C-alpha positions as CSV (number, residue, x, y, z in Angstrom):
1,M,117.2,106.5,121.2
2,T,120.3,104.3,120.8
3,K,123.7,105.6,119.8
4,N,123.5,104.0,116.4
5,S,120.1,105.5,115.6
6,K,121.4,109.0,116.7
7,L,124.4,108.5,114.4
8,A,122.2,107.5,111.5
9,L,119.9,110.4,112.1
10,G,122.9,112.8,112.2
11,I,124.3,111.4,109.0
12,L,120.9,111.7,107.3
13,G,120.6,115.3,108.5
14,A,124.0,116.2,107.2
15,I,123.3,114.6,103.8
16,T,120.0,116.5,103.6
17,A,121.7,119.8,104.4
18,G,124.5,119.1,101.9
19,V,122.0,118.3,99.1
20,A,119.9,121.4,99.9
21,I,122.9,123.7,99.9
22,G,124.2,122.1,96.7
23,M,120.9,122.6,95.0
24,L,120.6,126.2,96.1
25,L,124.0,127.0,94.8
26,A,123.6,125.2,91.5
27,P,123.6,127.4,88.4
28,E,120.1,126.3,87.2
29,K,117.0,128.2,86.4
30,G,114.5,128.5,89.2
31,K,111.8,126.6,87.3
32,D,114.1,123.6,86.7
33,M,115.4,123.7,90.3
34,R,111.8,123.6,91.6
35,K,111.0,120.6,89.4
36,K,114.1,118.8,90.6
37,L,113.4,119.6,94.2
38,K,109.8,118.4,93.9
39,K,110.9,115.2,92.2
40,T,113.6,114.5,94.8
41,A,111.3,115.3,97.8
42,S,108.7,113.0,96.3
43,K,111.2,110.2,95.9
44,W,112.5,110.6,99.4
45,S,109.0,110.7,100.8
46,D,108.2,107.4,99.0
47,E,111.4,105.8,100.3
48,M,110.7,106.9,103.9
49,T,107.1,105.7,103.7
50,H,108.4,102.3,102.5
51,L,111.0,102.1,105.3
52,F,108.4,103.1,107.9
53,E,106.0,100.4,106.7
54,K,108.7,97.8,106.6
55,G,109.8,98.6,110.1
56,K,106.2,98.7,111.4
57,D,105.6,95.2,109.9
58,K,108.9,93.9,111.3
59,F,108.1,95.1,114.8
60,S,104.3,94.6,115.0
61,K,102.9,93.8,118.4
62,S,101.8,90.3,117.5
63,D,105.2,89.5,116.1
64,L,107.0,90.7,119.2
65,K,104.5,88.8,121.4
66,N,105.2,85.6,119.4
67,K,108.9,86.1,119.8
68,A,108.6,86.7,123.5
69,E,106.5,83.6,123.9
70,A,109.0,81.5,121.9
71,M,111.8,82.8,124.1
72,K,109.8,82.0,127.2
73,E,109.2,78.5,126.1
74,T,112.9,78.1,125.3
75,L,113.9,79.3,128.8
76,S,111.4,77.0,130.5
């Protein structure tokens, strides 16, 4: 894991912890809080799925193989 990815993961963790603490300390009814938590978790899940699919497409094996072959031809 690179230094940048560790930093990004740490920032994401800190943000998640801050949001969770803020929601738990917010003066809202439990029912409303659960709805908000469910909606937020669903939204984040959808975003993470989208990012994962985007990254998977970007770094697919065939794409990397094509890039490697192109670099090989350039160096030859």
